[in-house]
Each structure stands twice: as structure tokens, then as C-alpha cells.
C-alpha positions as CSV (number, residue, x, y, z in Angstrom):
1,X,0.0,0.0,0.0
2,X,1.3,3.5,-0.8
3,X,2.2,5.8,2.0
4,X,-0.1,8.8,2.7
5,X,2.1,11.4,0.9
6,X,2.7,9.2,-2.1
7,X,-1.0,8.3,-2.2
8,X,-2.1,11.9,-2.2
9,X,0.3,12.7,-5.1
10,X,-1.0,9.7,-7.0
11,X,-4.6,10.8,-6.3
12,X,-3.9,14.3,-7.5
13,X,-2.3,12.9,-10.7
14,X,-5.5,10.9,-11.4
15,X,-7.8,13.9,-10.7
16,X,-5.8,16.0,-13.2
17,X,-7.0,13.9,-16.1
18,X,-10.0,15.3,-18.0
19,X,-12.6,12.8,-16.6
20,X,-14.7,12.2,-13.5
21,X,-13.6,9.4,-11.2
22,X,-16.0,7.6,-8.9
23,X,-15.0,6.7,-5.4
24,X,-14.8,3.0,-6.1
25,X,-12.7,3.6,-9.2
26,X,-10.2,5.7,-7.3
27,X,-10.2,3.2,-4.5
28,X,-9.4,0.3,-6.9
29,X,-6.6,2.3,-8.5
30,X,-4.9,3.2,-5.2
31,X,-5.6,0.0,-3.4
32,X,-7.6,1.6,-0.5
33,X,-11.2,1.8,0.7
34,X,-13.7,4.4,-0.5
35,X,-13.6,5.9,3.0
36,X,-9.9,6.5,2.6
37,X,-10.6,8.2,-0.7
38,X,-13.0,10.6,1.0
39,X,-10.5,11.3,3.7
40,X,-7.7,12.0,1.1
41,X,-10.0,14.2,-0.9
42,X,-10.6,16.2,2.2
43,X,-6.8,16.5,2.7
44,X,-6.3,17.8,-0.8
45,X,-9.0,20.4,-0.2
46,X,-7.3,21.5,3.1
47,X,-4.1,22.0,1.0
48,X,-6.0,24.3,-1.4
49,X,-6.9,22.0,-4.2
50,X,-10.5,22.5,-5.4
51,X,-11.7,18.9,-5.8
52,X,-15.3,19.0,-7.1
53,X,-17.7,16.2,-6.1
54,X,-20.9,15.3,-7.9
55,X,-23.3,13.1,-5.9
56,X,-25.3,10.2,-7.4
57,X,-24.7,7.1,-9.4
58,X,-23.3,9.1,-12.3
59,X,-21.3,11.4,-10.1
60,X,-17.7,11.4,-9.2
61,X,-14.6,13.5,-8.3
62,X,-12.8,16.0,-10.6
63,X,-10.1,18.6,-10.0
64,X,-11.8,22.0,-10.5
65,X,-10.3,25.4,-11.3
66,X,-8.8,27.3,-8.4
67,X,-7.1,30.5,-7.6
68,X,-3.7,28.9,-8.1
69,X,-2.5,26.3,-10.5
70,X,-1.6,23.1,-8.7
71,X,1.7,21.3,-9.5
72,X,1.4,19.1,-12.6
73,X,2.3,15.5,-12.2
74,X,3.5,14.0,-15.5
75,X,4.6,10.5,-16.4
76,X,7.8,10.1,-18.4
77,X,6.2,10.3,-21.9
78,X,4.2,13.3,-20.9
79,X,7.2,15.1,-19.6
80,X,9.2,14.5,-22.7
81,X,6.3,15.6,-24.9
82,X,5.8,18.9,-23.0
83,X,9.6,19.6,-23.1
84,X,9.8,19.1,-26.9
85,X,6.6,21.1,-27.4
86,X,8.1,24.0,-25.4
87,X,11.3,23.9,-27.4
88,X,9.2,24.0,-30.6
89,X,7.0,26.9,-29.4
90,X,10.1,28.9,-28.5
91,X,10.9,29.1,-32.3
92,X,7.3,29.1,-33.6
93,X,5.0,31.5,-35.3
94,X,3.2,32.9,-32.3
95,X,4.5,36.4,-31.3
96,X,5.4,36.9,-27.7
97,X,5.4,33.2,-26.7
98,X,9.1,32.5,-27.2
99,X,10.4,33.9,-23.9
100,X,7.5,32.4,-21.9
101,X,8.2,29.0,-23.5
102,X,11.9,29.2,-22.6
103,X,11.1,30.1,-19.0
104,X,8.7,27.2,-18.7
105,X,11.2,24.9,-20.3
106,X,14.0,25.9,-17.9
107,X,11.7,25.2,-15.0
108,X,10.7,21.8,-16.4
109,X,14.3,20.7,-17.2
110,X,15.4,21.7,-13.7
111,X,13.2,19.0,-12.2
112,X,13.5,16.4,-14.9
113,X,15.3,13.2,-13.9
114,X,18.6,12.7,-15.6
115,X,17.3,9.9,-17.9
116,X,14.5,12.2,-19.2
117,X,16.8,15.2,-19.5
118,X,19.1,13.1,-21.6
119,X,16.3,12.1,-24.0
120,X,15.1,15.7,-24.4
121,X,18.6,16.9,-25.1
122,X,19.2,14.1,-27.6
123,X,16.0,15.1,-29.5
124,X,17.0,18.7,-29.4
125,X,20.6,18.1,-30.6
126,X,19.5,15.7,-33.4
127,X,16.8,18.0,-34.7
128,X,17.4,20.9,-37.2
129,X,14.6,23.5,-37.4
130,X,13.9,25.3,-40.6
131,X,13.1,28.9,-40.0
132,X,9.4,29.6,-40.9
133,X,9.1,32.3,-43.5
134,X,5.5,32.9,-42.5
135,X,3.7,35.8,-40.8
136,X,3.7,35.5,-37.0
137,X,0.4,35.8,-35.1
138,X,-0.1,37.6,-31.8
139,X,-0.7,35.2,-28.9
140,X,-3.3,37.6,-27.6
141,X,-5.3,37.4,-30.9
142,X,-5.0,33.6,-30.9
143,X,-6.3,33.5,-27.3
144,X,-9.2,35.8,-28.0
145,X,-10.2,33.8,-31.1
146,X,-9.9,30.5,-29.2
147,X,-12.0,31.9,-26.3
148,X,-14.7,33.0,-28.8
149,X,-14.8,29.5,-30.3
150,X,-15.1,28.0,-26.9
151,X,-17.8,30.4,-25.6
152,X,-19.8,30.5,-28.9
153,X,-19.4,34.3,-29.2
154,X,-19.5,36.1,-32.5
155,X,-16.3,37.8,-33.7
156,X,-16.1,41.1,-35.6
157,X,-12.9,42.0,-37.4
158,X,-11.4,43.9,-40.4
159,X,-9.9,41.5,-42.9
160,X,-7.5,41.6,-45.9
161,X,-8.0,38.8,-48.4
162,X,-5.4,37.1,-50.6
163,X,-5.7,40.0,-53.2
164,X,-5.4,42.7,-50.6
165,X,-9.1,43.7,-50.6
166,X,-10.3,45.0,-47.3
167,X,-13.6,44.1,-45.7
168,X,-15.4,44.0,-42.3
169,X,-16.6,40.6,-41.2
170,X,-18.9,39.2,-38.5
171,X,-18.6,35.5,-38.0
172,X,-19.6,32.6,-35.8
173,X,-16.1,31.1,-35.0
174,X,-15.9,27.3,-35.1
175,X,-12.3,26.2,-34.7
176,X,-8.7,27.3,-35.1
177,X,-6.6,25.2,-37.6
178,X,-2.9,25.3,-37.9
179,X,-2.0,24.2,-41.5
180,X,1.0,24.9,-43.8
181,X,2.7,26.9,-41.0
182,X,-0.2,29.4,-40.8
183,X,-3.1,29.8,-38.4
184,X,-6.6,29.8,-39.9
185,X,-10.1,30.4,-38.4
186,X,-12.9,28.3,-39.8
187,X,-16.2,30.2,-39.2
188,X,-19.7,30.8,-40.5
189,X,-19.9,34.2,-42.2
190,X,-23.2,35.7,-41.2
191,X,-23.4,38.2,-44.1
192,X,-22.5,35.6,-46.8
193,X,-24.5,32.8,-45.1
194,X,-21.7,30.3,-45.7
195,X,-18.6,28.8,-44.2
196,X,-15.3,30.6,-44.7
197,X,-11.7,30.2,-43.6
198,X,-9.6,33.3,-42.6
199,X,-5.9,33.7,-42.0
200,X,-5.6,34.9,-38.5
201,X,-2.5,37.1,-39.3
202,X,-4.8,39.1,-41.6
203,X,-7.5,39.7,-39.0
204,X,-7.8,42.9,-37.0
205,X,-10.2,42.2,-34.2
206,X,-12.9,44.6,-33.0
207,X,-13.8,44.5,-29.4
208,X,-15.9,43.5,-27.6
209,X,-17.1,40.2,-29.1
210,X,-20.7,39.9,-30.5
211,X,-23.7,38.0,-29.2
212,X,-23.7,34.3,-28.4
213,X,-24.8,31.8,-31.0
214,X,-25.8,28.1,-31.3
215,X,-22.9,26.3,-32.9
216,X,-23.3,24.7,-36.3
217,X,-22.1,21.3,-37.5
218,X,-18.6,21.5,-39.1
219,X,-18.6,21.7,-42.9
220,X,-18.3,18.1,-44.2
221,X,-17.9,16.9,-40.6
222,X,-14.2,17.7,-40.7
223,X,-13.1,21.3,-40.3
224,X,-9.4,20.6,-40.8
225,X,-10.0,19.0,-44.2
226,X,-12.3,21.9,-45.1
227,X,-9.6,24.5,-44.3
228,X,-6.8,22.6,-46.0
229,X,-8.9,22.2,-49.2
230,X,-9.6,25.9,-49.2
231,X,-5.9,26.8,-48.7
232,X,-4.8,24.5,-51.6
233,X,-7.7,25.7,-53.8
234,X,-6.8,29.4,-53.2
235,X,-3.3,28.7,-54.5
236,X,-4.5,27.2,-57.8
237,X,-4.8,29.8,-60.5
238,X,-4.6,27.4,-63.5
239,X,-6.9,24.4,-63.7
240,X,-7.0,21.4,-66.0
241,X,-8.6,18.1,-66.7
242,X,-6.5,15.3,-68.2
243,X,-7.2,11.6,-69.0
244,X,-4.7,9.3,-67.4
245,X,-4.1,5.9,-69.1
246,X,-4.5,4.0,-65.9
247,X,-7.4,3.1,-63.7
248,X,-8.0,5.1,-60.5
249,X,-7.6,1.9,-58.5
250,X,-4.1,1.2,-59.9
251,X,-2.7,4.6,-58.8
252,X,-2.0,3.5,-55.3
253,X,-0.4,5.9,-52.9
254,X,-2.0,8.8,-54.8
255,X,-1.2,12.2,-53.3
256,X,-4.4,14.3,-53.1
257,X,-2.3,17.5,-53.4
258,X,-1.9,16.5,-57.1
259,X,-5.6,16.6,-57.8
260,X,-8.8,14.5,-57.6
261,X,-9.2,11.2,-59.6
262,X,-12.5,10.4,-61.3
263,X,-12.9,6.7,-62.2
264,X,-13.9,6.0,-65.8
265,X,-13.1,2.3,-66.5
266,X,-10.4,-0.3,-65.9
267,X,-8.1,1.4,-68.5
268,X,-8.3,5.2,-67.7
269,X,-9.5,7.8,-65.2
270,X,-9.9,11.6,-65.3
271,X,-7.6,13.8,-63.2
272,X,-9.0,17.2,-62.1
273,X,-5.9,19.2,-61.1
274,X,-4.3,22.6,-61.2
275,X,-1.4,24.7,-60.2
276,X,-0.2,28.3,-60.1
277,X,1.1,28.1,-63.7
278,X,0.8,25.8,-66.7
279,X,4.6,25.3,-66.7
280,X,4.5,23.7,-63.2
281,X,1.5,21.7,-64.1
282,X,3.3,20.3,-67.2
283,X,6.2,19.2,-65.0
284,X,4.0,17.6,-62.4
285,X,2.0,15.6,-65.0
286,X,5.3,14.1,-66.2
287,X,6.1,13.0,-62.7
288,X,2.9,10.9,-62.4
289,X,4.5,8.1,-64.5
290,X,1.6,7.2,-66.9
291,X,0.6,8.4,-70.3
292,X,-2.2,11.0,-70.5
293,X,-4.3,13.1,-72.9
294,X,-5.5,16.7,-72.5
295,X,-9.2,17.0,-72.0
296,X,-9.5,20.6,-70.9
297,X,-6.4,22.7,-70.3
298,X,-6.0,25.8,-72.5
299,X,-2.3,26.4,-73.5
300,X,-1.0,23.3,-71.7
301,X,-0.1,21.5,-75.0
302,X,2.4,24.3,-75.9
303,X,4.2,24.0,-72.6
304,X,4.3,20.2,-72.9
305,X,5.9,20.5,-76.4
306,X,8.5,23.0,-75.1
307,X,9.3,20.8,-72.1
308,X,9.5,17.7,-74.2
309,X,11.9,19.4,-76.7
310,X,14.1,20.6,-73.8
311,X,14.3,17.1,-72.3
312,X,15.0,15.6,-75.8
313,X,17.9,18.0,-76.3
314,X,19.3,17.2,-72.8
315,X,19.1,13.5,-73.5
316,X,20.7,13.8,-76.9
């Protein structure tokens, strides 16, 4: 049986997970009686930890929010994950979080056992970070947007789109999505009555937030896929349809970034694709590794001839 101090620490660790624990469950985990659990919960409350208790068959114990943050009790894998995450955040794309992350990392590494400190240092020394050439986002803006998503409050902001056009938006924020090294907000645009995604670094928030709203179901049931598809689609300025001389089923390991396959028969399929220029598209089509015909792609044939002649000269 664990000693009283060790048992209290173990109990606190269990209560820090995002779930409710019944008295019998905690008793089984700690190898004590439910009466001892009630006594230990009382001890934690005397020490200042706000342990909430819900009566009834569906009730249980949970660590509530208090005036001070209790010490976090992490297992080995959790401690390494937090340390690596703090190192990453120190060089990330959120303005003002670098120094805070380094301070938190210094505190964590000071109390890490030698075996874990060695693992964290090994990961750090063996990893090379590529500087992100992307606009940084204010931590205050991210926090405000995240709180509006959580509290179902409308957001109002001035926005610059991809072409530099300015507009004022009022939206029902749904989720923040981090994709392609940028932060995006997926939201329901109340004026356009449709879903939209916004780059957070192009948003200038207006305070205070708007009225509360009833949250809607995410577009397509997957907000991350919706945002990524919109980001990729916005970068496509030249679209094309080509017939590939292979069935859609035979193209295993297909990268969706190259386009969408439409099955035709066992001998061919249609590829709906695009890029920022026909020159790049001609290059990518050659990398697929199968013969193809142009169905709808104005000007693409000229670029294919030019590229083919250049390759032939190089091979000769």
C-alpha cells in the first residue's frame, strides 16, 4: 500500500486527467477503501486543491479550477512531450510566446530526472529546425479567437484577403486550424451565409465580441479537411482536366495534393488538377509516370511541347 504522501500525489495525478472518477474507481486504482478516498479528498481540499464532487450514481470527483495552478504530475512520456513542445514553441510563429516558453522549459528541465533530460537533449541536438518564413500571429489574438470558439461568441474583425481587398466581417467562429505553417479560423460568415476560412494574421479584431450563437455542424464533418482544401484551392490559378491511361484503383499511394481522380473504367481515369502556372502543371504531369491526354487545359499543350523538346535536347 502506498504511504499517505505518495497516495495523495497519485490521487492528485489521477484527478488532473479530464474525466470524472467515482469513489470505487479511485479506491481500486490506489488499493484503498472508498472511506480512505473521501479522507484523502478532504486532505487535498485542506491543501488548497479545489476537488469538485458530484453526488449520485453518475457522479464522481474532478479537480476544479482554483485561484492557483496546482503542480502538474507528469509521467515520463508526458514530460518529454511537454519539453519538446516548449522547445518548438520557442521558435514558432506565435508572437510573444518565445520567452515564456523558454522560461517554462527551464523550470521543467530543472526538475526532470537525468534519464529524461538526456532524452530531451538528444531530441534537441538531433533536430534541425527550418526557420518559418511565414507571418507570425499575436498570442493575444489567438487567445481571443480561441475563447470566442469555446464560448460560442460572434467575432467582428477587419480583414485583408489574398488579393489585398479589405472588408469587415462578422462570423460565428468554429475552430482554429494550424496548417501549412499558418493559423486559420474556420467560421460561419453571417453576411454571406456560408462557411469561410480566414488567415488569423490578416485579422484585426474589433472588441468586444458579439452575441452568443448556437454552434453549427462543421462543414463536411471535418473542419481541418475543409480548411486545408480551401488553402490549396486558393493557390490554384490554372486548372486542368486530363485523362490518365491507368485506372484510378491502380494509382496506389495517390497524393491528393496533385488533384482528384475520377474513375472511368479499368483502362483510364480523369484527373481534375491545377497549379499556379501551366509550366509547373506540365512538370507535375510528367512525374505521375503514366501516359495522358489533355481533356480541358488551355495552353497546356504548348508547354508540354516545349518541355519535351528541352528534355530531348538534354538526353541527346
